[in-house]
N, CA, C and O atoms as CSV, one atom per row, in Angstrom:
chain,resi,resn,atom,element,x,y,z
A,1,UNK,N,N,-24.481,19.392,-14.322
A,1,UNK,CA,C,-24.219,18.023,-14.725
A,1,UNK,C,C,-25.510,17.414,-15.257
A,1,UNK,O,O,-26.567,17.564,-14.643
A,2,UNK,N,N,-25.431,16.725,-16.401
A,2,UNK,CA,C,-26.601,16.131,-17.024
A,2,UNK,C,C,-26.951,14.820,-16.348
A,2,UNK,O,O,-26.076,14.097,-15.872
A,3,UNK,N,N,-28.248,14.523,-16.312
A,3,UNK,CA,C,-28.714,13.268,-15.722
A,3,UNK,C,C,-28.163,12.096,-16.523
A,3,UNK,O,O,-28.091,12.153,-17.751
A,4,UNK,N,N,-27.777,11.040,-15.827
A,4,UNK,CA,C,-27.291,9.838,-16.483
A,4,UNK,C,C,-25.796,9.821,-16.733
A,4,UNK,O,O,-25.237,8.762,-17.019
A,5,UNK,N,N,-25.132,10.963,-16.634
A,5,UNK,CA,C,-23.681,11.005,-16.813
A,5,UNK,C,C,-22.997,10.756,-15.480
A,5,UNK,O,O,-23.378,11.353,-14.473
A,6,UNK,N,N,-21.997,9.888,-15.455
A,6,UNK,CA,C,-21.293,9.662,-14.190
A,6,UNK,C,C,-20.496,10.894,-13.784
A,6,UNK,O,O,-20.061,11.681,-14.625
A,7,UNK,N,N,-20.315,11.040,-12.484
A,7,UNK,CA,C,-19.526,12.154,-11.965
A,7,UNK,C,C,-18.082,11.988,-12.420
A,7,UNK,O,O,-17.590,10.862,-12.495
A,8,UNK,N,N,-17.393,13.082,-12.723
A,8,UNK,CA,C,-15.993,12.960,-13.138
A,8,UNK,C,C,-15.148,12.422,-11.993
A,8,UNK,O,O,-15.356,12.773,-10.832
A,9,UNK,N,N,-14.199,11.571,-12.335
A,9,UNK,CA,C,-13.314,11.013,-11.311
A,9,UNK,C,C,-12.042,11.834,-11.262
A,9,UNK,O,O,-11.633,12.430,-12.259
A,10,UNK,N,N,-11.436,11.860,-10.119
A,10,UNK,CA,C,-10.180,12.595,-9.955
A,10,UNK,C,C,-9.078,11.866,-10.711
A,10,UNK,O,O,-9.045,10.636,-10.735
A,11,UNK,N,N,-8.199,12.605,-11.310
A,11,UNK,CA,C,-7.055,12.029,-11.994
A,11,UNK,C,C,-5.947,11.867,-10.948
A,11,UNK,O,O,-5.154,12.783,-10.730
A,12,UNK,N,N,-5.899,10.706,-10.308
A,12,UNK,CA,C,-4.955,10.471,-9.231
A,12,UNK,C,C,-3.622,9.984,-9.779
A,12,UNK,O,O,-3.568,9.155,-10.687
A,13,UNK,N,N,-2.563,10.511,-9.213
A,13,UNK,CA,C,-1.221,10.045,-9.551
A,13,UNK,C,C,-0.688,9.294,-8.339
A,13,UNK,O,O,-0.732,9.790,-7.213
A,14,UNK,N,N,-0.194,8.112,-8.582
A,14,UNK,CA,C,0.327,7.297,-7.497
A,14,UNK,C,C,1.837,7.188,-7.630
A,14,UNK,O,O,2.374,7.053,-8.730
A,15,UNK,N,N,2.516,7.251,-6.477
A,15,UNK,CA,C,3.971,7.162,-6.417
A,15,UNK,C,C,4.311,5.933,-5.566
A,15,UNK,O,O,3.679,5.691,-4.537
A,16,UNK,N,N,5.301,5.167,-5.997
A,16,UNK,CA,C,5.699,3.961,-5.268
A,16,UNK,C,C,6.185,4.322,-3.869
A,16,UNK,O,O,6.959,5.261,-3.684
A,17,UNK,N,N,5.711,3.554,-2.887
A,17,UNK,CA,C,6.079,3.769,-1.490
A,17,UNK,C,C,7.359,3.035,-1.107
A,17,UNK,O,O,7.803,3.128,0.037
A,18,UNK,N,N,7.948,2.317,-2.034
A,18,UNK,CA,C,9.177,1.583,-1.738
A,18,UNK,C,C,10.299,2.514,-1.313
A,18,UNK,O,O,10.408,3.627,-1.827
A,19,UNK,N,N,11.136,2.070,-0.378
A,19,UNK,CA,C,12.248,2.893,0.097
A,19,UNK,C,C,13.135,3.364,-1.052
A,19,UNK,O,O,13.606,2.557,-1.853
A,20,UNK,N,N,13.357,4.665,-1.126
A,20,UNK,CA,C,14.209,5.291,-2.145
A,20,UNK,C,C,13.745,5.008,-3.575
A,20,UNK,O,O,14.571,4.959,-4.486
A,21,UNK,N,N,12.441,4.821,-3.789
A,21,UNK,CA,C,11.931,4.563,-5.135
A,21,UNK,C,C,11.219,5.803,-5.675
A,21,UNK,O,O,11.834,6.618,-6.364
A,22,UNK,N,N,9.945,5.951,-5.374
A,22,UNK,CA,C,9.202,7.122,-5.805
A,22,UNK,C,C,8.760,7.120,-7.256
A,22,UNK,O,O,8.335,8.159,-7.762
A,23,UNK,N,N,8.845,5.988,-7.945
A,23,UNK,CA,C,8.406,5.889,-9.334
A,23,UNK,C,C,6.929,6.233,-9.440
A,23,UNK,O,O,6.132,5.816,-8.600
A,24,UNK,N,N,6.557,6.995,-10.469
A,24,UNK,CA,C,5.152,7.317,-10.706
A,24,UNK,C,C,4.490,6.190,-11.483
A,24,UNK,O,O,5.084,5.616,-12.395
A,25,UNK,N,N,3.250,5.877,-11.111
A,25,UNK,CA,C,2.502,4.809,-11.775
A,25,UNK,C,C,2.023,5.274,-13.144
A,25,UNK,O,O,1.456,6.358,-13.282
A,26,UNK,N,N,2.257,4.449,-14.141
A,26,UNK,CA,C,1.751,4.691,-15.477
A,26,UNK,C,C,0.450,3.935,-15.694
A,26,UNK,O,O,-0.005,3.207,-14.812
A,27,UNK,N,N,-0.135,4.103,-16.841
A,27,UNK,CA,C,-1.429,3.471,-17.135
A,27,UNK,C,C,-1.310,1.955,-17.242
A,27,UNK,O,O,-2.189,1.247,-16.750
A,28,UNK,N,N,-0.269,1.436,-17.861
A,28,UNK,CA,C,-0.167,-0.003,-18.098
A,28,UNK,C,C,0.699,-0.734,-17.080
A,28,UNK,O,O,0.941,-1.932,-17.228
A,29,UNK,N,N,1.161,-0.048,-16.067
A,29,UNK,CA,C,2.007,-0.691,-15.051
A,29,UNK,C,C,1.210,-1.736,-14.279
A,29,UNK,O,O,0.017,-1.563,-14.029
A,30,UNK,N,N,1.873,-2.804,-13.911
A,30,UNK,CA,C,1.257,-3.880,-13.130
A,30,UNK,C,C,1.736,-3.762,-11.681
A,30,UNK,O,O,2.645,-4.472,-11.251
A,31,UNK,N,N,1.116,-2.869,-10.957
A,31,UNK,CA,C,1.529,-2.555,-9.598
A,31,UNK,C,C,0.801,-3.421,-8.580
A,31,UNK,O,O,-0.145,-4.141,-8.898
A,32,UNK,N,N,1.284,-3.322,-7.336
A,32,UNK,CA,C,0.723,-4.040,-6.199
A,32,UNK,C,C,0.314,-3.041,-5.129
A,32,UNK,O,O,0.708,-1.875,-5.160
A,33,UNK,N,N,-0.474,-3.516,-4.192
A,33,UNK,CA,C,-0.918,-2.697,-3.061
A,33,UNK,C,C,-0.596,-3.424,-1.777
A,33,UNK,O,O,-0.710,-4.647,-1.693
A,34,UNK,N,N,-0.188,-2.650,-0.763
A,34,UNK,CA,C,0.122,-3.219,0.549
A,34,UNK,C,C,-0.518,-2.341,1.610
A,34,UNK,O,O,-0.640,-1.129,1.433
A,35,UNK,N,N,-0.928,-2.962,2.720
A,35,UNK,CA,C,-1.415,-2.214,3.867
A,35,UNK,C,C,-1.284,-3.110,5.089
A,35,UNK,O,O,-1.245,-4.337,4.991
A,36,UNK,N,N,-1.219,-2.469,6.222
A,36,UNK,CA,C,-1.093,-3.195,7.484
A,36,UNK,C,C,-2.352,-2.970,8.311
A,36,UNK,O,O,-3.007,-1.931,8.216
A,37,UNK,N,N,-2.669,-3.965,9.120
A,37,UNK,CA,C,-3.840,-3.865,10.000
A,37,UNK,C,C,-3.527,-4.601,11.298
A,37,UNK,O,O,-2.703,-5.515,11.340
A,38,UNK,N,N,-4.192,-4.184,12.324
A,38,UNK,CA,C,-4.047,-4.822,13.633
A,38,UNK,C,C,-5.382,-5.398,14.095
A,38,UNK,O,O,-5.420,-6.280,14.953
A,39,UNK,N,N,-6.469,-4.898,13.527
A,39,UNK,CA,C,-7.814,-5.131,14.050
A,39,UNK,C,C,-8.286,-6.583,13.970
A,39,UNK,O,O,-8.768,-7.122,14.967
A,40,UNK,N,N,-8.162,-7.216,12.828
A,40,UNK,CA,C,-8.811,-8.515,12.627
A,40,UNK,C,C,-8.262,-9.614,13.530
A,40,UNK,O,O,-9.036,-10.423,14.044
A,41,UNK,N,N,-6.957,-9.663,13.736
A,41,UNK,CA,C,-6.345,-10.753,14.503
A,41,UNK,C,C,-5.717,-10.291,15.807
A,41,UNK,O,O,-5.093,-11.085,16.510
A,42,UNK,N,N,-5.875,-9.018,16.135
A,42,UNK,CA,C,-5.245,-8.436,17.319
A,42,UNK,C,C,-3.723,-8.629,17.276
A,42,UNK,O,O,-3.067,-8.754,18.310
A,43,UNK,N,N,-3.200,-8.648,16.091
A,43,UNK,CA,C,-1.771,-8.766,15.807
A,43,UNK,C,C,-1.497,-7.946,14.556
A,43,UNK,O,O,-2.399,-7.767,13.737
A,44,UNK,N,N,-0.273,-7.438,14.381
A,44,UNK,CA,C,0.037,-6.723,13.139
A,44,UNK,C,C,0.072,-7.709,11.963
A,44,UNK,O,O,0.748,-8.737,12.015
A,45,UNK,N,N,-0.662,-7.376,10.919
A,45,UNK,CA,C,-0.746,-8.211,9.723
A,45,UNK,C,C,-0.465,-7.330,8.512
A,45,UNK,O,O,-0.971,-6.211,8.423
A,46,UNK,N,N,0.336,-7.831,7.588
A,46,UNK,CA,C,0.644,-7.112,6.359
A,46,UNK,C,C,-0.099,-7.784,5.209
A,46,UNK,O,O,-0.013,-8.998,5.026
A,47,UNK,N,N,-0.822,-6.985,4.443
A,47,UNK,CA,C,-1.589,-7.485,3.306
A,47,UNK,C,C,-0.926,-7.043,2.010
A,47,UNK,O,O,-0.339,-5.963,1.940
A,48,UNK,N,N,-1.024,-7.885,0.980
A,48,UNK,CA,C,-0.493,-7.610,-0.339
A,48,UNK,C,C,-1.500,-8.104,-1.362
A,48,UNK,O,O,-1.973,-9.237,-1.272
A,49,UNK,N,N,-1.833,-7.261,-2.337
A,49,UNK,CA,C,-2.761,-7.695,-3.382
A,49,UNK,C,C,-2.414,-7.012,-4.696
A,49,UNK,O,O,-1.768,-5.965,-4.702
A,50,UNK,N,N,-2.844,-7.607,-5.816
A,50,UNK,CA,C,-2.656,-6.937,-7.102
A,50,UNK,C,C,-3.432,-5.620,-7.121
A,50,UNK,O,O,-4.347,-5.428,-6.320
A,51,UNK,N,N,-3.079,-4.729,-8.015
A,51,UNK,CA,C,-3.685,-3.401,-8.101
A,51,UNK,C,C,-5.200,-3.484,-8.215
A,51,UNK,O,O,-5.738,-4.280,-8.984
A,52,UNK,N,N,-5.877,-2.646,-7.435
A,52,UNK,CA,C,-7.326,-2.489,-7.483
A,52,UNK,C,C,-7.591,-1.010,-7.219
A,52,UNK,O,O,-7.157,-0.480,-6.196
A,53,UNK,N,N,-8.296,-0.337,-8.126
A,53,UNK,CA,C,-8.501,1.112,-7.998
A,53,UNK,C,C,-9.174,1.497,-6.690
A,53,UNK,O,O,-8.818,2.511,-6.088
A,54,UNK,N,N,-10.138,0.707,-6.242
A,54,UNK,CA,C,-10.859,1.026,-5.006
A,54,UNK,C,C,-9.945,0.923,-3.792
A,54,UNK,O,O,-9.946,1.803,-2.932
A,55,UNK,N,N,-9.172,-0.142,-3.722
A,55,UNK,CA,C,-8.249,-0.326,-2.592
A,55,UNK,C,C,-7.133,0.721,-2.654
A,55,UNK,O,O,-6.696,1.226,-1.620
A,56,UNK,N,N,-6.681,1.041,-3.850
A,56,UNK,CA,C,-5.601,2.028,-4.018
A,56,UNK,C,C,-5.982,3.387,-3.451
A,56,UNK,O,O,-5.120,4.117,-2.963
A,57,UNK,N,N,-7.266,3.734,-3.509
A,57,UNK,CA,C,-7.722,5.042,-3.040
A,57,UNK,C,C,-7.950,5.091,-1.531
A,57,UNK,O,O,-8.178,6.169,-0.983
A,58,UNK,N,N,-7.894,3.959,-0.856
A,58,UNK,CA,C,-8.131,3.928,0.590
A,58,UNK,C,C,-6.950,4.510,1.359
A,58,UNK,O,O,-5.791,4.334,0.985
A,59,UNK,N,N,-7.275,5.203,2.437
A,59,UNK,CA,C,-6.236,5.771,3.302
A,59,UNK,C,C,-5.399,4.644,3.906
A,59,UNK,O,O,-5.933,3.628,4.350
A,60,UNK,N,N,-4.107,4.835,3.915
A,60,UNK,CA,C,-3.203,3.860,4.513
A,60,UNK,C,C,-2.671,2.820,3.543
A,60,UNK,O,O,-1.801,2.030,3.910
A,61,UNK,N,N,-3.172,2.798,2.319
A,61,UNK,CA,C,-2.696,1.839,1.330
A,61,UNK,C,C,-1.371,2.315,0.749
A,61,UNK,O,O,-1.221,3.485,0.398
A,62,UNK,N,N,-0.415,1.402,0.652
A,62,UNK,CA,C,0.873,1.699,0.040
A,62,UNK,C,C,0.847,1.206,-1.402
A,62,UNK,O,O,0.431,0.077,-1.662
A,63,UNK,N,N,1.281,2.028,-2.326
A,63,UNK,CA,C,1.309,1.706,-3.743
A,63,UNK,C,C,2.721,1.247,-4.074
A,63,UNK,O,O,3.690,1.950,-3.788
A,64,UNK,N,N,2.837,0.063,-4.679
A,64,UNK,CA,C,4.144,-0.569,-4.837
A,64,UNK,C,C,4.365,-0.936,-6.306
A,64,UNK,O,O,3.534,-1.605,-6.920
A,65,UNK,N,N,5.498,-0.488,-6.862
A,65,UNK,CA,C,5.756,-0.659,-8.296
A,65,UNK,C,C,6.157,-2.073,-8.682
A,65,UNK,O,O,6.029,-2.435,-9.852
A,66,UNK,N,N,6.632,-2.878,-7.757
A,66,UNK,CA,C,7.047,-4.229,-8.125
A,66,UNK,C,C,7.555,-5.035,-6.951
A,66,UNK,O,O,7.455,-4.634,-5.791
A,67,UNK,N,N,8.103,-6.185,-7.294
A,67,UNK,CA,C,8.527,-7.161,-6.294
A,67,UNK,C,C,9.616,-6.638,-5.359
A,67,UNK,O,O,9.540,-6.848,-4.148
A,68,UNK,N,N,10.615,-5.967,-5.897
A,68,UNK,CA,C,11.720,-5.489,-5.068
A,68,UNK,C,C,11.234,-4.495,-4.017
A,68,UNK,O,O,11.610,-4.595,-2.849
A,69,UNK,N,N,10.403,-3.540,-4.423
A,69,UNK,CA,C,9.887,-2.563,-3.456
A,69,UNK,C,C,8.958,-3.234,-2.441
A,69,UNK,O,O,8.954,-2.861,-1.268
A,70,UNK,N,N,8.174,-4.217,-2.882
A,70,UNK,CA,C,7.311,-4.950,-1.954
A,70,UNK,C,C,8.153,-5.694,-0.919
A,70,UNK,O,O,7.815,-5.711,0.264
A,71,UNK,N,N,9.253,-6.311,-1.368
A,71,UNK,CA,C,10.132,-7.024,-0.439
A,71,UNK,C,C,10.765,-6.072,0.564
A,71,UNK,O,O,10.879,-6.402,1.744
A,72,UNK,N,N,11.175,-4.903,0.111
A,72,UNK,CA,C,11.783,-3.924,1.018
A,72,UNK,C,C,10.774,-3.443,2.059
A,72,UNK,O,O,11.109,-3.302,3.235
A,73,UNK,N,N,9.545,-3.193,1.625
A,73,UNK,CA,C,8.511,-2.759,2.579
A,73,UNK,C,C,8.166,-3.879,3.556
A,73,UNK,O,O,7.936,-3.625,4.738
A,74,UNK,N,N,8.130,-5.115,3.066
A,74,UNK,CA,C,7.876,-6.255,3.947
A,74,UNK,C,C,8.983,-6.377,4.991
A,74,UNK,O,O,8.707,-6.642,6.161
A,75,UNK,N,N,10.221,-6.186,4.576
A,75,UNK,CA,C,11.348,-6.253,5.496
A,75,UNK,C,C,11.248,-5.172,6.567
A,75,UNK,O,O,11.499,-5.436,7.743
A,76,UNK,N,N,10.881,-3.948,6.162
A,76,UNK,CA,C,10.690,-2.867,7.134
A,76,UNK,C,C,9.590,-3.217,8.126
A,76,UNK,O,O,9.744,-3.010,9.329
A,77,UNK,N,N,8.485,-3.743,7.623
A,77,UNK,CA,C,7.362,-4.127,8.476
A,77,UNK,C,C,7.813,-5.165,9.498
A,77,UNK,O,O,7.535,-5.032,10.690
A,78,UNK,N,N,8.506,-6.194,9.032
A,78,UNK,CA,C,8.946,-7.258,9.936
A,78,UNK,C,C,9.915,-6.721,10.980
A,78,UNK,O,O,9.827,-7.088,12.151
A,79,UNK,N,N,10.839,-5.855,10.571
A,79,UNK,CA,C,11.778,-5.257,11.520
A,79,UNK,C,C,11.068,-4.409,12.556
A,79,UNK,O,O,11.413,-4.447,13.737
A,80,UNK,N,N,10.070,-3.639,12.119
A,80,UNK,CA,C,9.311,-2.807,13.060
A,80,UNK,C,C,8.536,-3.656,14.057
A,80,UNK,O,O,8.474,-3.317,15.239
A,81,UNK,N,N,7.948,-4.749,13.599
A,81,UNK,CA,C,7.200,-5.636,14.503
A,81,UNK,C,C,8.141,-6.223,15.542
A,81,UNK,O,O,7.831,-6.218,16.733
A,82,UNK,N,N,9.299,-6.733,15.097
A,82,UNK,CA,C,10.272,-7.325,16.039
A,82,UNK,C,C,10.788,-6.279,17.028
A,82,UNK,O,O,10.916,-6.571,18.217
A,83,UNK,N,N,11.081,-5.078,16.562
A,83,UNK,CA,C,11.573,-4.024,17.430
A,83,UNK,C,C,10.525,-3.649,18.483
A,83,UNK,O,O,10.859,-3.437,19.648
A,84,UNK,N,N,9.274,-3.568,18.072
A,84,UNK,CA,C,8.192,-3.268,19.023
A,84,UNK,C,C,8.007,-4.390,20.030
A,84,UNK,O,O,7.698,-4.126,21.192
A,85,UNK,N,N,8.190,-5.639,19.607
A,85,UNK,CA,C,8.093,-6.763,20.538
A,85,UNK,C,C,9.222,-6.707,21.566
A,85,UNK,O,O,9.003,-6.962,22.750
A,86,UNK,N,N,10.420,-6.375,21.109
A,86,UNK,CA,C,11.558,-6.259,22.037
A,86,UNK,C,C,11.338,-5.134,23.020
A,86,UNK,O,O,11.602,-5.291,24.212
A,87,UNK,N,N,10.859,-3.999,22.540
A,87,UNK,CA,C,10.616,-2.836,23.401
A,87,UNK,C,C,9.552,-3.112,24.442
A,87,UNK,O,O,9.641,-2.637,25.574
A,88,UNK,N,N,8.546,-3.879,24.057
A,88,UNK,CA,C,7.445,-4.177,24.974
A,88,UNK,C,C,7.865,-5.171,26.058
A,88,UNK,O,O,7.301,-5.172,27.153
A,89,UNK,N,N,8.851,-6.015,25.755
A,89,UNK,CA,C,9.258,-7.025,26.740
A,89,UNK,C,C,10.307,-6.513,27.709
A,89,UNK,O,O,10.627,-7.197,28.682
A,90,UNK,N,N,10.851,-5.330,27.468
A,90,UNK,CA,C,11.902,-4.784,28.349
A,90,UNK,C,C,11.277,-4.103,29.549
A,90,UNK,O,O,11.992,-3.582,30.405
């Protein structure tokens, strides 16, 4: 590798994480990113942001093709949180 040339980047292909979707991300698609965390607030929190290459490459990030898939994933997250709360109180 010659000095001054940036290292080649991996050609990553992203697939939508929406339930029953699986659409592959194209170059001009306006996708979203979602991820969940427990650490900051000691509670489950769901994050949503516009596409960012750095965040997209992070482990645990869900790649989402649009609003409908984001809504479906949000619904799953909310259902899982409620189910875990019910299980913990029994």
